[in-house]
C-alpha positions as CSV (number, residue, x, y, z in Angstrom):
1,M,4.9,26.3,-32.9
2,G,7.1,27.0,-35.9
3,K,7.1,23.3,-37.0
4,G,3.3,23.0,-37.0
5,K,2.7,26.2,-38.9
6,E,5.4,25.4,-41.3
7,A,3.9,22.0,-42.2
8,A,0.4,23.5,-42.6
9,G,1.7,26.3,-44.7
10,K,3.6,24.0,-47.1
11,S,0.7,21.6,-47.4
12,K,-0.7,23.3,-50.4
13,E,2.5,22.6,-52.4
14,A,2.8,19.3,-54.2
15,G,4.1,16.8,-51.7
16,G,4.0,19.6,-49.1
17,K,5.0,18.1,-45.8
18,G,7.3,19.5,-43.2
19,K,10.0,16.8,-43.8
20,G,11.0,15.6,-47.3
21,K,12.9,12.6,-46.0
22,A,9.7,11.0,-44.7
23,A,8.4,10.6,-48.2
24,G,11.6,8.9,-49.5
25,G,10.8,6.5,-52.3
26,G,7.0,6.6,-51.7
27,G,5.9,7.9,-55.1
28,D,4.9,4.6,-56.7
29,E,1.2,4.3,-55.7
30,P,0.1,7.9,-56.1
31,A,1.9,8.3,-59.4
32,A,0.1,5.2,-60.8
33,K,-3.3,6.4,-59.5
34,G,-2.7,9.9,-60.7
35,K,-2.4,8.9,-64.4
36,G,-5.3,9.7,-66.7
37,K,-6.7,12.4,-64.4
38,S,-5.8,16.1,-64.8
39,G,-2.2,16.5,-66.0
40,K,-1.4,19.2,-63.4
41,A,-0.8,16.7,-60.6
42,A,0.9,13.7,-62.0
43,D,1.7,12.4,-58.5
44,G,-2.0,12.3,-57.6
45,L,-1.6,14.5,-54.6
46,G,-4.6,16.7,-53.8
47,T,-6.6,15.3,-56.7
48,C,-8.2,12.2,-55.1
49,T,-11.7,12.2,-53.5
50,Y,-11.0,9.9,-50.6
51,V,-8.1,9.3,-48.3
52,K,-7.4,6.5,-45.8
53,A,-5.4,7.7,-42.8
54,R,-4.3,7.2,-39.3
55,H,-3.5,10.1,-37.0
56,I,-2.2,11.1,-33.6
57,L,-3.9,14.0,-31.8
58,C,-2.5,15.8,-28.8
59,E,-3.7,18.9,-27.1
60,K,-0.2,20.1,-26.3
61,Q,2.6,20.7,-28.7
62,G,5.2,19.1,-26.4
63,K,3.3,15.8,-26.4
64,I,2.9,15.6,-30.2
65,N,6.6,16.4,-30.5
66,E,7.4,13.4,-28.2
67,A,5.3,11.2,-30.4
68,Y,7.0,12.5,-33.6
69,K,10.4,12.0,-32.0
70,K,9.5,8.3,-31.3
71,L,8.5,7.9,-35.0
72,D,11.6,9.8,-36.2
73,E,14.0,7.8,-34.1
74,G,12.4,4.5,-35.1
75,W,12.0,5.0,-38.9
76,L,11.9,8.5,-40.3
77,S,15.5,9.5,-39.5
78,N,16.7,6.5,-41.5
79,G,14.5,7.5,-44.5
80,D,12.1,4.6,-43.8
81,K,8.3,4.6,-43.8
82,V,6.6,4.0,-40.5
83,P,4.7,0.7,-40.7
84,P,1.0,1.2,-39.9
85,A,1.2,-1.3,-37.0
86,E,4.0,0.7,-35.4
87,F,2.3,4.0,-36.0
88,A,-0.8,2.4,-34.4
89,K,1.3,1.6,-31.2
90,V,2.5,5.2,-31.0
91,A,-1.1,6.5,-31.6
92,A,-2.4,4.2,-28.8
93,E,0.2,5.6,-26.4
94,Y,0.1,9.3,-27.3
95,S,-3.1,10.2,-29.1
96,E,-5.9,11.9,-27.1
97,C,-8.5,11.2,-29.9
98,P,-11.1,8.4,-29.4
99,S,-9.5,6.8,-32.5
100,A,-6.4,6.0,-30.4
101,K,-8.2,2.8,-29.3
102,K,-8.1,1.8,-33.0
103,G,-4.4,2.8,-33.5
104,G,-5.4,6.2,-34.8
105,D,-7.3,4.7,-37.7
106,L,-9.8,7.1,-39.3
107,G,-10.6,4.8,-42.2
108,W,-11.6,6.3,-45.5
109,F,-13.0,9.8,-45.5
110,P,-14.1,12.1,-48.3
111,R,-12.8,15.6,-49.2
112,G,-14.8,18.1,-47.2
113,K,-15.3,16.0,-44.1
114,M,-12.3,17.1,-42.2
115,A,-11.6,20.7,-41.3
116,G,-9.0,23.1,-42.7
117,P,-5.4,22.2,-42.1
118,F,-6.2,18.5,-41.3
119,Q,-7.8,18.0,-44.7
120,E,-4.9,19.9,-46.5
121,V,-2.3,17.7,-44.9
122,A,-4.2,14.5,-45.3
123,F,-4.9,15.0,-49.0
124,N,-1.3,16.2,-49.7
125,T,0.7,13.5,-47.9
126,V,2.0,10.7,-50.1
127,V,0.6,7.2,-49.4
128,G,2.9,5.5,-46.9
129,A,4.4,8.7,-45.7
130,T,4.0,10.4,-42.3
131,S,3.4,14.1,-42.0
132,A,5.3,16.4,-39.7
133,P,3.4,17.6,-36.7
134,F,0.9,20.4,-37.5
135,K,-1.8,22.4,-35.7
136,S,-5.5,22.4,-36.4
137,T,-8.5,23.8,-34.4
138,H,-8.6,20.5,-32.4
139,G,-4.9,20.5,-31.4
140,Y,-1.7,19.1,-32.8
141,H,-1.6,16.1,-35.3
142,I,0.6,13.7,-37.1
143,I,-0.9,11.9,-40.1
144,L,0.0,8.6,-41.7
145,S,-1.5,8.3,-45.2
146,E,-2.6,4.8,-46.0
147,G,-4.5,5.1,-49.3
148,R,-6.2,7.3,-51.8
149,K,-9.1,6.7,-54.2
150,N,-11.5,8.7,-56.4
């Protein structure tokens, strides 16, 4: 439980994800898109209107931790980003959301569409990065951020 709450609690900070190493070298796109908007978030986190993301949803914390371990062992522990196709395979195997059939793809969604912690993490995860597991009212999630736009 500690991991999930920690990630959700840190999500309000710039780049607030549970694991810093997952974001390694991923600042290029958001920084470029963040220019010209408000000066307070130069990296673009939290300032965009739409996010494109994939996710894994599990009812039980043990299952989401298994999925995260698979992502961690394959990419994150080396400081690599999880390729969307590989994240999709893990989502298809572990996720209990109907989006699992599409590799966890949620497409583009606007700010305000997703509830509480999910929105916070989705809008504060750097493009290309994977969030640490966190809890929402629907269960436990991992998010892969694929894009942002205004």
